[in-house]
C-alpha positions as a Markdown table, in Angstrom:
| # | Residue | x | y | z |
|---|---|---|---|---|
| 1 | Met | 0.0 | 0.0 | 0.0 |
| 2 | Gly | 2.8 | 2.4 | 0.9 |
| 3 | Gly | 4.6 | 1.6 | -2.3 |
| 4 | Gly | 1.4 | 2.3 | -4.3 |
| 5 | Lys | 0.9 | 5.7 | -2.6 |
| 6 | Trp | 4.5 | 6.7 | -3.4 |
| 7 | Ser | 4.0 | 5.6 | -7.0 |
| 8 | Ala | 1.0 | 7.8 | -7.2 |
| 9 | Val | 3.0 | 10.7 | -5.7 |
| 10 | Ala | 5.8 | 10.2 | -8.2 |
| 11 | Lys | 3.4 | 10.1 | -11.1 |
| 12 | Glu | 1.8 | 13.3 | -9.8 |
| 13 | Val | 5.3 | 15.0 | -9.4 |
| 14 | Lys | 5.8 | 14.5 | -13.1 |
| 15 | Met | 2.4 | 16.0 | -13.9 |
| 16 | Val | 2.8 | 19.1 | -11.6 |
| 17 | Ser | 6.3 | 19.7 | -12.8 |
| 18 | Tyr | 5.0 | 19.8 | -16.4 |
| 19 | Val | 2.7 | 22.7 | -15.2 |
| 20 | Ala | 4.8 | 24.3 | -12.6 |
| 21 | Ala | 8.0 | 24.7 | -14.7 |
| 22 | Pro | 6.5 | 26.9 | -17.3 |
| 23 | Met | 4.3 | 28.6 | -14.8 |
| 24 | Val | 7.4 | 29.6 | -12.9 |
| 25 | Ala | 8.7 | 31.3 | -16.1 |
| 26 | Val | 5.4 | 33.0 | -16.6 |
| 27 | Thr | 5.2 | 34.6 | -13.1 |
| 28 | Val | 8.9 | 35.5 | -12.9 |
| 29 | Ser | 8.8 | 37.1 | -16.4 |
| 30 | Gln | 5.8 | 39.2 | -15.4 |
| 31 | Tyr | 7.5 | 40.3 | -12.2 |
| 32 | Leu | 10.7 | 41.0 | -13.9 |
| 33 | Leu | 9.1 | 43.9 | -15.7 |
| 34 | Gln | 9.3 | 45.8 | -12.3 |
| 35 | Val | 12.7 | 44.4 | -11.4 |
| 36 | Val | 14.2 | 45.7 | -14.6 |
| 37 | Ser | 12.7 | 49.1 | -13.9 |
| 38 | Val | 14.1 | 49.2 | -10.3 |
| 39 | Met | 17.6 | 48.1 | -11.5 |
| 40 | Met | 17.8 | 50.7 | -14.2 |
| 41 | Val | 16.5 | 53.5 | -12.1 |
| 42 | Gly | 18.8 | 52.4 | -9.3 |
| 43 | His | 21.8 | 53.2 | -11.4 |
| 44 | Leu | 20.6 | 56.8 | -11.8 |
| 45 | Asp | 20.8 | 58.1 | -8.2 |
| 46 | Gln | 19.7 | 57.1 | -4.7 |
| 47 | Leu | 16.8 | 59.6 | -4.6 |
| 48 | Ser | 15.3 | 58.2 | -7.7 |
| 49 | Leu | 15.6 | 54.7 | -6.4 |
| 50 | Ser | 14.1 | 55.5 | -3.1 |
| 51 | Gly | 11.1 | 57.4 | -4.8 |
| 52 | Leu | 10.5 | 54.5 | -7.1 |
| 53 | Cys | 10.6 | 51.9 | -4.4 |
| 54 | Ile | 8.2 | 54.0 | -2.1 |
| 55 | Ala | 5.9 | 54.4 | -5.1 |
| 56 | Thr | 6.0 | 50.7 | -5.8 |
| 57 | Ser | 5.2 | 49.9 | -2.2 |
| 58 | Phe | 2.3 | 52.4 | -2.2 |
| 59 | Thr | 0.7 | 51.3 | -5.5 |
| 60 | Thr | 1.1 | 47.7 | -4.4 |
| 61 | Val | -0.6 | 48.3 | -1.1 |
| 62 | Thr | -3.5 | 50.3 | -2.5 |
| 63 | Gly | -4.0 | 48.8 | -5.9 |
| 64 | Phe | -2.1 | 45.8 | -7.3 |
| 65 | Ser | -2.4 | 43.6 | -4.2 |
| 66 | Leu | -6.2 | 44.2 | -4.1 |
| 67 | Leu | -6.7 | 43.2 | -7.8 |
| 68 | Cys | -4.4 | 40.2 | -7.6 |
| 69 | Gly | -6.2 | 39.0 | -4.5 |
| 70 | Met | -9.7 | 39.4 | -6.0 |
| 71 | Ala | -8.7 | 37.6 | -9.1 |
| 72 | Gly | -7.7 | 34.6 | -6.8 |
| 73 | Ala | -11.4 | 33.9 | -6.6 |
| 74 | Leu | -11.1 | 32.4 | -10.2 |
| 75 | Glu | -8.7 | 29.8 | -8.9 |
| 76 | Thr | -11.7 | 28.3 | -7.0 |
| 77 | Leu | -14.5 | 29.1 | -9.5 |
| 78 | Cys | -12.8 | 28.4 | -12.8 |
| 79 | Gly | -10.6 | 25.5 | -11.4 |
| 80 | Gln | -13.6 | 23.6 | -9.9 |
| 81 | Ala | -15.9 | 24.3 | -12.9 |
| 82 | Tyr | -13.2 | 23.0 | -15.2 |
| 83 | Gly | -12.8 | 19.8 | -13.1 |
| 84 | Ala | -16.6 | 19.4 | -13.3 |
| 85 | Glu | -16.5 | 19.8 | -17.1 |
| 86 | Gln | -18.6 | 23.0 | -16.9 |
| 87 | Tyr | -16.5 | 24.6 | -19.5 |
| 88 | Glu | -18.6 | 27.5 | -20.5 |
| 89 | Lys | -18.6 | 28.8 | -16.9 |
| 90 | Leu | -14.8 | 29.5 | -17.3 |
| 91 | Gly | -15.4 | 32.2 | -19.9 |
| 92 | Ile | -18.4 | 33.7 | -17.9 |
| 93 | Tyr | -16.4 | 33.9 | -14.7 |
| 94 | Thr | -13.5 | 35.4 | -16.5 |
| 95 | Tyr | -15.6 | 38.1 | -18.1 |
| 96 | Thr | -17.2 | 38.8 | -14.7 |
| 97 | Ala | -13.8 | 39.1 | -13.0 |
| 98 | Ile | -12.5 | 41.5 | -15.7 |
| 99 | Ile | -15.6 | 43.9 | -15.4 |
| 100 | Ser | -15.5 | 43.7 | -11.6 |
| 101 | Leu | -11.8 | 44.5 | -11.4 |
| 102 | Leu | -12.0 | 47.4 | -13.9 |
| 103 | Leu | -14.7 | 48.9 | -11.8 |
| 104 | Val | -12.5 | 48.7 | -8.7 |
| 105 | Cys | -9.7 | 50.4 | -10.7 |
| 106 | Ile | -11.6 | 53.7 | -10.8 |
| 107 | Pro | -11.5 | 54.6 | -7.1 |
| 108 | Ile | -7.9 | 53.4 | -6.8 |
| 109 | Ser | -6.7 | 55.6 | -9.7 |
| 110 | Leu | -8.4 | 58.6 | -8.1 |
| 111 | Leu | -6.5 | 57.8 | -4.8 |
| 112 | Trp | -3.2 | 57.7 | -6.7 |
| 113 | Leu | -3.7 | 61.3 | -7.7 |
| 114 | Phe | -2.9 | 62.3 | -4.1 |
| 115 | Thr | 0.1 | 60.0 | -3.7 |
| 116 | Asp | 2.5 | 62.8 | -2.7 |
| 117 | Lys | 0.1 | 64.3 | -0.2 |
| 118 | Leu | -0.6 | 60.9 | 1.5 |
| 119 | Leu | 3.1 | 60.0 | 1.7 |
| 120 | Ile | 4.0 | 63.4 | 3.3 |
| 121 | Leu | 1.0 | 63.0 | 5.7 |
| 122 | Ile | 2.4 | 59.7 | 7.0 |
| 123 | Gly | 5.9 | 61.3 | 7.5 |
| 124 | Gln | 7.8 | 60.4 | 4.3 |
| 125 | Asp | 10.5 | 62.8 | 2.9 |
| 126 | His | 9.2 | 65.4 | 0.6 |
| 127 | Ser | 11.7 | 64.8 | -2.2 |
| 128 | Ile | 11.1 | 61.1 | -2.1 |
| 129 | Ser | 7.3 | 61.7 | -2.1 |
| 130 | His | 7.5 | 63.9 | -5.2 |
| 131 | Ile | 9.4 | 61.3 | -7.2 |
| 132 | Ala | 6.9 | 58.7 | -5.9 |
| 133 | Tyr | 3.9 | 60.9 | -7.1 |
| 134 | Lys | 5.2 | 61.2 | -10.6 |
| 135 | Tyr | 5.8 | 57.5 | -10.9 |
| 136 | Ser | 2.4 | 56.5 | -9.5 |
| 137 | Leu | 0.6 | 58.7 | -12.0 |
| 138 | Cys | 2.3 | 57.0 | -14.8 |
| 139 | Leu | 1.3 | 53.5 | -13.4 |
| 140 | Ile | -2.5 | 54.3 | -13.6 |
| 141 | Pro | -2.7 | 52.8 | -17.2 |
| 142 | Val | -0.8 | 49.8 | -15.8 |
| 143 | Leu | -3.6 | 49.4 | -13.1 |
| 144 | Phe | -6.3 | 48.9 | -15.8 |
| 145 | Ser | -4.1 | 46.5 | -17.8 |
| 146 | Phe | -3.4 | 44.5 | -14.6 |
| 147 | Ala | -7.2 | 44.2 | -14.0 |
| 148 | Ile | -7.5 | 42.4 | -17.3 |
| 149 | Leu | -4.3 | 40.4 | -17.2 |
| 150 | Gln | -4.9 | 38.8 | -13.8 |
| 151 | Pro | -8.3 | 37.2 | -14.8 |
| 152 | Leu | -6.8 | 36.1 | -18.2 |
| 153 | Thr | -3.9 | 34.5 | -16.4 |
| 154 | Arg | -6.3 | 32.6 | -14.1 |
| 155 | Tyr | -8.4 | 31.6 | -17.1 |
| 156 | Phe | -5.4 | 29.8 | -18.7 |
| 157 | Gln | -3.9 | 28.6 | -15.5 |
| 158 | Thr | -6.9 | 26.7 | -14.3 |
| 159 | Gln | -7.0 | 24.8 | -17.7 |
| 160 | Ser | -3.3 | 24.1 | -17.4 |
| 161 | Ile | -2.8 | 26.0 | -20.7 |
| 162 | Ile | 0.6 | 27.4 | -19.7 |
| 163 | Leu | 2.6 | 27.6 | -22.9 |
| 164 | Pro | 0.8 | 30.6 | -24.4 |
| 165 | Met | 1.3 | 32.5 | -21.2 |
| 166 | Leu | 4.9 | 31.5 | -21.3 |
| 167 | Phe | 5.5 | 32.8 | -24.8 |
| 168 | Thr | 3.6 | 36.0 | -24.3 |
| 169 | Ser | 5.2 | 36.9 | -21.0 |
| 170 | Cys | 8.7 | 36.2 | -22.4 |
| 171 | Ala | 8.0 | 38.2 | -25.5 |
| 172 | Thr | 6.7 | 41.0 | -23.3 |
| 173 | Leu | 9.9 | 40.9 | -21.2 |
| 174 | Cys | 12.1 | 41.0 | -24.3 |
| 175 | Phe | 10.1 | 44.0 | -25.5 |
| 176 | His | 10.3 | 45.8 | -22.1 |
| 177 | Ile | 14.1 | 45.6 | -21.5 |
| 178 | Pro | 15.2 | 47.7 | -24.5 |
| 179 | Leu | 12.2 | 50.0 | -24.2 |
| 180 | Cys | 12.9 | 50.7 | -20.5 |
| 181 | Trp | 16.6 | 51.3 | -21.2 |
| 182 | Ala | 15.7 | 53.8 | -24.0 |
| 183 | Leu | 13.2 | 55.7 | -22.0 |
| 184 | Val | 15.3 | 55.9 | -18.8 |
| 185 | Phe | 18.7 | 56.6 | -20.3 |
| 186 | Lys | 18.4 | 57.7 | -23.9 |
| 187 | Val | 15.2 | 59.9 | -23.6 |
| 188 | Asn | 16.2 | 60.9 | -20.1 |
| 189 | Leu | 12.8 | 60.4 | -18.5 |
| 190 | Gly | 14.2 | 58.7 | -15.5 |
| 191 | Ser | 11.6 | 57.0 | -13.2 |
| 192 | Val | 8.8 | 58.3 | -15.4 |
| 193 | Gly | 10.3 | 56.5 | -18.4 |
| 194 | Ala | 10.4 | 53.2 | -16.3 |
| 195 | Ala | 6.7 | 53.6 | -15.4 |
| 196 | Leu | 5.8 | 54.2 | -19.1 |
| 197 | Ala | 7.8 | 51.2 | -20.2 |
| 198 | Ile | 5.9 | 49.0 | -17.7 |
| 199 | Ser | 2.6 | 50.4 | -19.0 |
| 200 | Phe | 3.4 | 49.6 | -22.7 |
| 201 | Ser | 4.6 | 46.1 | -21.7 |
| 202 | Tyr | 1.6 | 45.2 | -19.6 |
| 203 | Trp | -0.8 | 46.2 | -22.4 |
| 204 | Leu | 1.1 | 44.3 | -24.9 |
| 205 | Asn | 0.8 | 41.2 | -22.7 |
| 206 | Val | -2.9 | 41.7 | -22.4 |
| 207 | Leu | -3.3 | 42.1 | -26.2 |
| 208 | Leu | -1.4 | 38.9 | -26.9 |
| 209 | Leu | -3.3 | 36.8 | -24.4 |
| 210 | Gly | -6.6 | 38.3 | -25.5 |
| 211 | Leu | -5.9 | 37.4 | -29.1 |
| 212 | Tyr | -5.0 | 33.8 | -28.1 |
| 213 | Met | -8.2 | 33.4 | -26.1 |
| 214 | Lys | -10.2 | 34.8 | -29.0 |
| 215 | Phe | -8.8 | 32.8 | -31.9 |
| 216 | Ser | -7.2 | 29.6 | -30.5 |
| 217 | Ser | -8.9 | 26.3 | -30.8 |
| 218 | Ala | -7.6 | 25.3 | -27.4 |
| 219 | Cys | -10.0 | 27.9 | -25.8 |
| 220 | Glu | -13.0 | 26.8 | -28.0 |
| 221 | Lys | -14.8 | 24.9 | -25.3 |
| 222 | Thr | -14.3 | 27.6 | -22.6 |
| 223 | Arg | -14.7 | 30.7 | -24.7 |
| 224 | Ala | -18.2 | 31.8 | -23.7 |
| 225 | Leu | -20.2 | 34.5 | -25.3 |
| 226 | Phe | -20.7 | 37.8 | -23.4 |
| 227 | Ser | -24.2 | 37.7 | -21.9 |
| 228 | Lys | -26.3 | 38.7 | -18.9 |
| 229 | Asp | -24.9 | 35.7 | -17.1 |
| 230 | Val | -21.7 | 37.6 | -16.7 |
| 231 | Phe | -23.4 | 40.2 | -14.5 |
| 232 | Phe | -25.5 | 37.5 | -12.7 |
| 233 | Ser | -22.2 | 35.8 | -11.6 |
| 234 | Met | -20.9 | 38.9 | -9.9 |
| 235 | Arg | -22.5 | 38.0 | -6.5 |
| 236 | Glu | -20.8 | 34.6 | -6.6 |
| 237 | Phe | -17.5 | 36.1 | -7.8 |
| 238 | Phe | -17.4 | 38.6 | -4.9 |
| 239 | Arg | -18.4 | 35.9 | -2.4 |
| 240 | Phe | -14.9 | 34.4 | -3.0 |
| 241 | Ala | -13.1 | 37.6 | -4.2 |
| 242 | Val | -13.5 | 39.5 | -1.0 |
| 243 | Pro | -11.9 | 36.9 | 1.4 |
| 244 | Ser | -9.4 | 36.1 | -1.4 |
| 245 | Ala | -8.4 | 39.8 | -1.5 |
| 246 | Gly | -8.1 | 39.8 | 2.3 |
| 247 | Met | -5.9 | 36.8 | 2.2 |
| 248 | Val | -3.4 | 38.4 | -0.3 |
| 249 | Cys | -3.7 | 42.0 | 0.9 |
| 250 | Leu | -3.1 | 41.3 | 4.6 |
| 251 | Glu | 0.2 | 39.6 | 3.7 |
| 252 | Trp | 1.3 | 42.1 | 1.1 |
| 253 | Trp | 0.3 | 45.1 | 3.2 |
| 254 | Ser | 2.4 | 44.0 | 6.1 |
| 255 | Phe | 5.5 | 43.6 | 3.8 |
| 256 | Glu | 4.9 | 47.0 | 2.1 |
| 257 | Gly | 3.9 | 48.7 | 5.3 |
| 258 | Leu | 7.3 | 47.9 | 6.8 |
| 259 | Ile | 9.0 | 49.4 | 3.7 |
| 260 | Leu | 7.1 | 52.6 | 4.4 |
| 261 | Leu | 8.1 | 52.4 | 8.1 |
| 262 | Ser | 11.7 | 52.2 | 7.0 |
| 263 | Gly | 11.4 | 55.7 | 5.7 |
| 264 | Leu | 10.9 | 56.7 | 9.4 |
| 265 | Leu | 14.3 | 55.1 | 10.5 |
| 266 | Pro | 17.5 | 57.2 | 10.9 |
| 267 | Asn | 19.1 | 57.5 | 7.5 |
| 268 | Pro | 15.9 | 56.7 | 5.6 |
| 269 | Lys | 17.2 | 56.8 | 2.0 |
| 270 | Thr | 19.8 | 54.0 | 2.8 |
| 271 | Glu | 17.4 | 51.9 | 4.9 |
| 272 | Thr | 14.6 | 52.2 | 2.4 |
| 273 | Ser | 16.9 | 51.4 | -0.5 |
| 274 | Val | 18.3 | 48.3 | 1.3 |
| 275 | Leu | 15.0 | 46.9 | 2.3 |
| 276 | Ser | 13.5 | 47.6 | -1.1 |
| 277 | Ile | 16.4 | 45.6 | -2.7 |
| 278 | Cys | 15.9 | 42.8 | -0.3 |
| 279 | Phe | 12.2 | 42.7 | -1.0 |
| 280 | Thr | 12.9 | 42.8 | -4.7 |
| 281 | Ile | 15.1 | 39.7 | -4.3 |
| 282 | Thr | 12.6 | 37.8 | -2.2 |
| 283 | Tyr | 9.6 | 38.9 | -4.3 |
| 284 | Leu | 11.4 | 37.6 | -7.4 |
| 285 | His | 11.6 | 34.2 | -5.7 |
| 286 | Tyr | 8.1 | 34.6 | -4.2 |
| 287 | Tyr | 6.8 | 34.5 | -7.7 |
| 288 | Val | 8.6 | 31.2 | -8.3 |
| 289 | Ala | 7.0 | 29.9 | -5.1 |
| 290 | Tyr | 3.6 | 31.5 | -6.2 |
| 291 | Ala | 3.9 | 29.4 | -9.4 |
| 292 | Phe | 4.0 | 26.2 | -7.3 |
| 293 | Gly | 1.1 | 27.5 | -5.3 |
| 294 | Ala | -0.8 | 28.3 | -8.5 |
| 295 | Thr | -0.1 | 24.7 | -9.7 |
| 296 | Ala | -1.3 | 23.4 | -6.3 |
| 297 | Ser | -4.4 | 25.4 | -6.6 |
| 298 | Thr | -5.1 | 24.3 | -10.2 |
| 299 | Arg | -4.6 | 20.6 | -9.4 |
| 300 | Val | -6.7 | 20.7 | -6.2 |
| 301 | Ser | -9.5 | 22.7 | -7.6 |
| 302 | Asn | -9.7 | 20.4 | -10.7 |
| 303 | Glu | -9.7 | 17.2 | -8.7 |
| 304 | Leu | -12.2 | 18.5 | -6.2 |
| 305 | Gly | -14.5 | 19.7 | -9.0 |
| 306 | Ala | -14.2 | 16.3 | -10.7 |
| 307 | Gly | -15.0 | 14.6 | -7.3 |
| 308 | Asn | -11.6 | 13.1 | -6.8 |
| 309 | Pro | -10.6 | 14.0 | -3.2 |
| 310 | Gln | -7.8 | 11.4 | -3.0 |
| 311 | Ala | -6.2 | 12.7 | -6.2 |
| 312 | Ala | -6.3 | 16.2 | -4.7 |
| 313 | Lys | -4.5 | 15.0 | -1.6 |
| 314 | Val | -1.8 | 13.3 | -3.7 |
| 315 | Ala | -1.3 | 16.5 | -5.7 |
| 316 | Val | -0.6 | 18.5 | -2.5 |
| 317 | Lys | 2.1 | 15.9 | -1.5 |
| 318 | Ala | 3.7 | 16.1 | -4.9 |
| 319 | Ile | 3.8 | 19.9 | -4.9 |
| 320 | Ile | 5.3 | 20.1 | -1.4 |
| 321 | Leu | 8.2 | 17.7 | -2.5 |
| 322 | Val | 8.9 | 19.8 | -5.6 |
| 323 | Ser | 8.8 | 23.1 | -3.6 |
| 324 | Ile | 11.2 | 21.9 | -0.9 |
| 325 | Ala | 13.8 | 20.8 | -3.4 |
| 326 | Glu | 13.6 | 24.2 | -5.2 |
| 327 | Met | 13.6 | 26.4 | -2.1 |
| 328 | Val | 16.6 | 24.6 | -0.5 |
| 329 | Thr | 18.6 | 25.0 | -3.7 |
| 330 | Val | 17.8 | 28.7 | -4.1 |
| 331 | Ser | 18.5 | 29.6 | -0.5 |
| 332 | Met | 21.8 | 28.0 | -0.5 |
| 333 | Ile | 22.8 | 29.7 | -3.8 |
| 334 | Leu | 21.8 | 33.1 | -2.4 |
| 335 | Phe | 23.6 | 32.5 | 0.9 |
| 336 | Phe | 26.9 | 31.9 | -0.8 |
| 337 | Cys | 26.3 | 34.8 | -3.2 |
| 338 | Arg | 25.2 | 37.3 | -0.6 |
| 339 | Asn | 28.2 | 39.5 | -0.9 |
| 340 | Val | 27.5 | 40.4 | -4.5 |
| 341 | Leu | 23.7 | 40.6 | -4.5 |
| 342 | Gly | 23.6 | 44.3 | -3.9 |
| 343 | Asn | 25.8 | 45.1 | -7.0 |
| 344 | Ala | 23.0 | 44.3 | -9.3 |
| 345 | Phe | 20.8 | 47.1 | -7.9 |
| 346 | Ser | 23.2 | 49.8 | -6.7 |
| 347 | Lys | 26.8 | 50.9 | -7.2 |
| 348 | Glu | 27.1 | 52.5 | -3.6 |
| 349 | Lys | 29.2 | 50.4 | -1.3 |
| 350 | Glu | 27.2 | 51.2 | 1.8 |
| 351 | Ile | 24.1 | 49.7 | 0.3 |
| 352 | Val | 25.9 | 46.6 | -1.1 |
| 353 | Asp | 27.4 | 45.9 | 2.4 |
| 354 | His | 24.0 | 46.3 | 4.0 |
| 355 | Val | 22.4 | 43.8 | 1.6 |
| 356 | Ala | 25.2 | 41.3 | 2.2 |
| 357 | Asp | 24.5 | 41.6 | 6.0 |
| 358 | Met | 20.8 | 40.8 | 5.4 |
| 359 | Gly | 21.8 | 37.7 | 3.4 |
| 360 | Pro | 21.0 | 35.0 | 6.0 |
| 361 | Trp | 17.6 | 36.5 | 6.8 |
| 362 | Ile | 16.8 | 36.7 | 3.1 |
| 363 | Cys | 17.4 | 32.9 | 2.8 |
| 364 | Leu | 15.3 | 32.2 | 5.8 |
| 365 | Ser | 12.5 | 34.4 | 4.4 |
| 366 | Ile | 12.6 | 32.5 | 1.1 |
| 367 | Ile | 12.2 | 29.1 | 2.8 |
| 368 | Met | 9.2 | 30.3 | 4.8 |
| 369 | Asp | 7.6 | 32.1 | 1.8 |
| 370 | Ser | 7.9 | 29.0 | -0.3 |
| 371 | Leu | 6.0 | 26.9 | 2.2 |
| 372 | Gln | 3.2 | 29.4 | 2.8 |
| 373 | Ala | 2.8 | 30.0 | -0.9 |
| 374 | Val | 2.1 | 26.3 | -1.6 |
| 375 | Phe | -0.3 | 26.0 | 1.3 |
| 376 | Ser | -2.0 | 29.3 | 0.3 |
| 377 | Gly | -2.5 | 27.8 | -3.2 |
| 378 | Val | -4.1 | 24.7 | -1.6 |
| 379 | Ala | -6.5 | 27.0 | 0.4 |
| 380 | Arg | -7.5 | 28.9 | -2.8 |
| 381 | Gly | -8.1 | 25.6 | -4.7 |
| 382 | Ser | -10.3 | 24.4 | -1.9 |
| 383 | Gly | -12.3 | 27.6 | -1.7 |
| 384 | Leu | -10.9 | 28.3 | 1.9 |
| 385 | Gln | -9.8 | 31.8 | 1.3 |
| 386 | His | -11.6 | 33.1 | 4.4 |
| 387 | Ile | -9.5 | 30.8 | 6.6 |
| 388 | Gly | -6.3 | 32.0 | 4.8 |
| 389 | Ala | -7.4 | 35.6 | 5.6 |
| 390 | Tyr | -7.8 | 34.9 | 9.3 |
| 391 | Val | -4.4 | 33.2 | 9.4 |
| 392 | Asn | -2.7 | 36.1 | 7.7 |
| 393 | Leu | -4.3 | 38.6 | 10.0 |
| 394 | Gly | -3.0 | 36.8 | 13.0 |
| 395 | Ala | 0.4 | 35.9 | 11.6 |
| 396 | Tyr | 1.4 | 39.4 | 10.4 |
| 397 | Tyr | -0.6 | 41.8 | 12.5 |
| 398 | Leu | -0.6 | 40.1 | 15.8 |
| 399 | Val | 2.9 | 38.6 | 15.7 |
| 400 | Gly | 5.1 | 39.7 | 12.7 |
| 401 | Thr | 4.6 | 43.4 | 12.5 |
| 402 | Pro | 4.6 | 44.1 | 16.3 |
| 403 | Ile | 7.9 | 42.2 | 16.6 |
| 404 | Gly | 9.4 | 44.0 | 13.6 |
| 405 | Val | 8.4 | 47.4 | 15.1 |
| 406 | Val | 9.9 | 46.6 | 18.5 |
| 407 | Leu | 13.2 | 45.3 | 17.0 |
| 408 | Gly | 13.5 | 48.0 | 14.5 |
| 409 | Phe | 12.6 | 51.1 | 16.6 |
| 410 | Val | 12.8 | 50.2 | 20.3 |
| 411 | Leu | 15.9 | 47.9 | 20.1 |
| 412 | His | 17.4 | 50.0 | 17.3 |
| 413 | Leu | 18.1 | 47.1 | 14.9 |
| 414 | Gly | 16.8 | 49.3 | 12.1 |
| 415 | Gly | 15.9 | 47.6 | 8.8 |
| 416 | Lys | 17.2 | 44.2 | 10.0 |
| 417 | Gly | 14.8 | 44.3 | 12.9 |
| 418 | Leu | 11.8 | 45.0 | 10.6 |
| 419 | Trp | 12.9 | 42.1 | 8.4 |
| 420 | Ile | 13.1 | 39.7 | 11.4 |
| 421 | Gly | 9.6 | 40.6 | 12.2 |
| 422 | Leu | 8.4 | 39.6 | 8.8 |
| 423 | Val | 10.3 | 36.3 | 8.9 |
| 424 | Thr | 8.5 | 35.6 | 12.2 |
| 425 | Gly | 5.2 | 36.3 | 10.6 |
| 426 | Ser | 5.9 | 34.1 | 7.6 |
| 427 | Thr | 6.9 | 31.3 | 9.9 |
| 428 | Val | 3.6 | 31.5 | 11.9 |
| 429 | Gln | 1.6 | 31.8 | 8.7 |
| 430 | Ala | 3.2 | 28.7 | 7.1 |
| 431 | Thr | 2.8 | 26.7 | 10.2 |
| 432 | Leu | -0.9 | 27.4 | 10.6 |
| 433 | Leu | -1.7 | 26.8 | 6.9 |
| 434 | Ala | 0.3 | 23.6 | 7.0 |
| 435 | Leu | -1.8 | 22.4 | 10.0 |
| 436 | Arg | -5.0 | 23.4 | 8.2 |
| 437 | Thr | -4.0 | 21.4 | 5.2 |
| 438 | Cys | -3.0 | 18.4 | 7.3 |
| 439 | Phe | -6.4 | 18.2 | 8.9 |
| 440 | Asn | -8.4 | 19.0 | 5.8 |
| 441 | Asn | -11.4 | 16.8 | 5.1 |
| 442 | Trp | -10.9 | 16.2 | 1.4 |
| 443 | Gln | -14.0 | 14.2 | 0.9 |
| 444 | Lys | -16.1 | 17.0 | 2.4 |
| 445 | Gln | -14.4 | 19.7 | 0.2 |
| 446 | Ala | -15.1 | 17.6 | -2.9 |
| 447 | Ile | -18.8 | 17.3 | -2.0 |
| 448 | Lys | -19.0 | 21.1 | -1.4 |
| 449 | Ala | -17.3 | 21.8 | -4.7 |
| 450 | Arg | -19.8 | 19.6 | -6.6 |
| 451 | Glu | -22.7 | 21.1 | -4.8 |
| 452 | Arg | -21.5 | 24.6 | -5.6 |
| 453 | Ile | -21.2 | 23.9 | -9.3 |
| 454 | Leu | -24.5 | 22.2 | -9.5 |
| 455 | Glu | -26.3 | 24.9 | -7.7 |
| 456 | Gly | -24.8 | 27.4 | -10.1 |
| 457 | Glu | -25.9 | 25.3 | -13.1 |
| 458 | Asp | -29.5 | 25.1 | -11.7 |
| 459 | Ser | -29.7 | 28.8 | -11.2 |
C-alpha cells in the first residue's frame, strides 16, 4: 500500500512539474518587468531609487495587491468548474472578473492622484514623495491592464494552458528591457520612463493573451459569449473575491507597510533602498513559489471539482516535495552569493554591504515564503480563502509586524529588525496553513465543490 501511494505521488510529481516549470517562467517574467525598472533607475541616483521603491510599495498596497487578491477567486470558481467539465462557466467567470476589477480600478486611480500628499502625511521625505507621485501617476494605465491580465492568467492557469502565457510573457519581457533602457537613459525620462515602459509592456501582454483566447482552438470549449450571465455571476464572484483579496492584501500590506516604516528610520534613504532591494530579491523568488502555489491550486480545484478527493491529496504531497527541493537549492545559492547581490541594484558600497549583511535573513525568508505560498494555493483551490485571511491577519498583524516594530525602533536594529519581524510572521503563517492542510477533510471539500457547481448550473 505504501509503495502504491508513493508511486501515485511520483506520477503526480511529473504532472505538476509539467505545469509548474513553465508557470514559474510566466510569473517570474511578469514580475521582472518591475525588477528591470528598479535596476535601471537604481543606477541613476539614490533619490530616484528611493522614490520609485516607495511608489512601488504604495501602489502595491493600495491597488495591485487588491486586484491580484480578488482575481484569486477564479482559482476556486474556474478551477472547480473545469474539473466538473462545466467549460462555458470559465469564460463567464473570466468576463465577470474583468468587469469587476475594472470597476475597482476607478476609485484606486483617483486615490493615486494624491500620492505625494498621502506619503507626506504619514511622514515620508518630501523629495522622495515627489518622485513617488510622478511614478504613481504613470502607473495608472498599468492598473487597468493589470485588472484584465490577472483574470486572463487565471483563465489559462486553471485549464493548465501554460505555454501561451509563457510565450507572451517572455515576448513582453524582451520588449520591455530595451524600451525601458531607452526611455530611462536615452530619452532621459528617469523613473517616469520606467513607469511608461511598464505600461506599454503590460498592455502588450494583455493584447497577446486576449488574441490567443479569441482565436485559439484550445479555448474553443471555454470561450463563452458575453451575456447577462456575466453580471448575474458577480455575486458569486465577490463571495470568493473579498476573502481572497483579504488573504493576499493582509500579507502584502504587512510587507509593504514595513518598507514605508523604513522611511521613518534614521538615514531613511539608505534603509529604504536596502529593504527595497531585499524585497525585490525575495519577491522575485516569491513569484517562483507562487507558481508552485498556483499549480497546487489548479490541481486541487480540478480534482475537487471532478469529485476526486484522494487525487487532490496526492497532488498536494507532490507539490510540497517539488517546492522543498527548489527552495533549498535557491536559498543555498543566495547565501553563498550574498556579498555580490547588492551590486545588481546599486553601485554604492554602503548599500551593497547592508544587503550582504541581510543575506541569511533573506534565505530564511525564502524558505518560509515557499512553504506558505504552496499551502495558500491549496486553500484557494479548496475555496478556503476566508481561513487564509484569518491566518494572515494573526500571523502578520498580531505577531510579525509588532515584533518588527519593536526590534527596528525600540531595540534599534533598524531595517534588520523590521525584516526579522516579517520572517517571524511568515513562519507563523506557514505553520498554521500547514496544520489546516493536514487536517483538511478532502471528501467534504469535494462534495461542497460539486454542490456549488450544480447549484450554479440550476440557477
